[in-house]
C-alpha positions in Angstrom: -64.6 -38.3 80.4 -67.0 -40.2 78.1 -67.5 -43.9 78.0 -66.0 -45.8 75.1 -68.7 -47.9 73.3 -66.6 -51.1 73.1 -66.9 -52.9 76.4 -65.2 -56.1 75.3 -61.7 -55.0 76.1 -62.4 -53.4 79.5 -63.0 -54.5 83.1 -66.1 -56.7 83.6 -68.9 -55.3 85.8 -69.3 -56.6 89.3 -72.5 -58.5 89.8 -72.8 -57.3 93.4 -73.4 -53.6 92.6 -77.0 -52.7 92.8 -79.3 -49.7 93.4 -79.4 -48.6 97.0 -82.7 -49.1 98.8 -84.3 -46.3 100.8 -84.0 -48.5 103.9 -80.2 -48.1 103.5 -80.3 -44.3 103.5 -78.7 -44.2 107.0 -75.7 -46.1 105.6 -75.5 -44.3 102.2 -75.6 -40.8 103.7 -72.2 -41.1 105.6 -70.6 -42.5 102.5 -71.9 -39.7 100.4 -70.8 -37.1 102.9 -67.3 -38.7 103.1 -67.0 -38.5 99.4 -68.1 -34.8 99.4 -65.7 -33.9 102.1 -62.8 -35.6 100.3 -63.7 -33.9 97.1 -64.6 -30.4 98.3 -62.6 -30.1 101.5 -65.4 -29.5 104.0 -68.4 -31.4 105.3 -71.7 -30.9 103.5 -73.3 -30.8 107.0 -71.5 -27.5 107.9 -73.9 -25.4 105.7 -77.0 -26.8 104.0 -77.2 -30.1 105.8 -81.0 -30.4 105.3 -80.7 -29.8 101.5 -77.8 -32.2 101.3 -79.7 -35.0 103.1 -82.7 -34.4 100.8 -80.6 -34.6 97.7 -79.0 -37.9 98.8 -82.4 -39.3 99.7 -83.8 -38.2 96.3 -81.1 -40.0 94.4 -81.6 -43.2 96.5 -85.4 -43.0 96.0 -85.0 -42.5 92.2 -82.7 -45.5 91.9 -79.8 -43.3 91.0 -77.4 -44.3 93.7 -75.5 -47.6 93.1 -73.8 -49.4 96.0 -71.7 -52.3 96.9 -72.3 -53.3 100.5 -70.6 -55.7 102.9 -72.8 -58.8 103.1 -72.4 -59.1 106.9 -72.6 -55.6 108.2 -74.4 -53.7 105.4 -71.6 -51.1 105.4 -71.3 -49.2 102.1 -68.0 -50.2 100.5 -68.6 -48.4 97.1 -71.1 -45.8 95.9 -71.7 -43.8 92.8 -74.6 -41.6 91.7 -76.2 -40.8 88.4 -76.4 -37.1 89.0 -77.7 -35.4 85.8 -79.8 -37.2 83.1 -80.9 -35.8 79.8 -82.5 -37.4 76.8 -79.3 -39.1 75.7 -76.6 -38.8 78.3 -76.1 -39.0 82.0 -73.3 -37.9 84.4 -71.9 -40.2 87.1 -70.9 -38.4 90.2 -70.2 -39.0 93.8 -67.9 -42.0 93.2 -66.5 -43.3 96.4 -64.7 -46.3 97.8 -64.4 -46.8 101.6 -60.8 -45.9 102.4 -60.3 -49.2 104.2 -61.1 -51.0 101.0 -59.1 -48.9 98.5 -56.4 -50.6 96.5 -58.2 -53.9 96.6 -59.5 -53.9 93.0 -63.1 -52.9 93.8 -63.3 -49.6 91.9 -63.1 -50.8 88.3 -65.6 -53.6 88.4 -67.9 -51.5 90.5 -67.7 -48.6 88.0 -68.2 -51.0 85.1 -71.4 -52.1 86.8 -72.5 -48.5 87.3 -72.0 -47.8 83.7 -74.1 -50.8 82.7 -76.8 -49.7 85.1 -76.7 -46.1 83.9 -77.2 -47.4 80.3 -80.6 -48.5 81.5 -81.5 -44.8 81.4 -79.4 -43.5 78.5 -76.9 -44.7 75.9 -74.0 -42.2 76.7 -72.4 -42.1 80.2 -70.0 -39.3 81.2 -68.2 -38.1 84.3 -65.8 -35.4 85.6 -62.6 -36.3 87.4 -59.8 -34.2 88.8 -56.6 -34.3 86.8 -54.6 -34.9 90.0 -56.7 -38.0 91.0 -54.4 -40.6 89.3 -56.1 -43.7 90.9 -59.6 -42.5 89.7 -58.2 -41.7 86.2 -56.7 -45.2 86.0 -59.9 -46.8 87.1 -62.0 -44.9 84.6 -59.7 -45.8 81.8 -59.9 -49.5 82.8 -63.6 -49.2 82.5 -63.4 -47.6 79.0 -63.8 -43.9 79.6 -61.8 -41.6 77.4 -61.0 -37.9 78.1 -63.0 -35.6 75.8 -62.3 -32.2 77.3 -60.8 -30.2 80.1 -62.8 -28.2 82.7 -62.1 -26.2 85.7 -64.3 -25.9 88.8 -64.2 -22.7 90.8 -65.8 -22.7 94.3 -66.8 -19.4 95.8 
């Protein structure tokens, strides 16, 4: 999906989403792993745990992991990464909302904030979403993304 350039008609960004700090790595890592396991069906710690930890840490260090955290506990409630960046486009990946907070209206304003933050890097923001993930599709449409193609992922 690609982001529509007219933000006026879509969900306003949350002012509480920010880049994760490296001091929060121990809280970001479990959120990232939970997202991975939900998406792929197995834990990233089963095989390649060290590489996975390094990649998550790299994204945090490079200010490419956006989070919304609980003010009291510091728990990560929402996270998303800017995975790939080229000269004019980036791809958001690793979008996750804590299951205990789903259905409460967090996702769309958080995603709108991530898009605004990503545009600090590049003018075009994209992402992939599974066709069966109706809540995510609805969220991304509320933020202004439009489908521009269809892809299939094959895991071997």
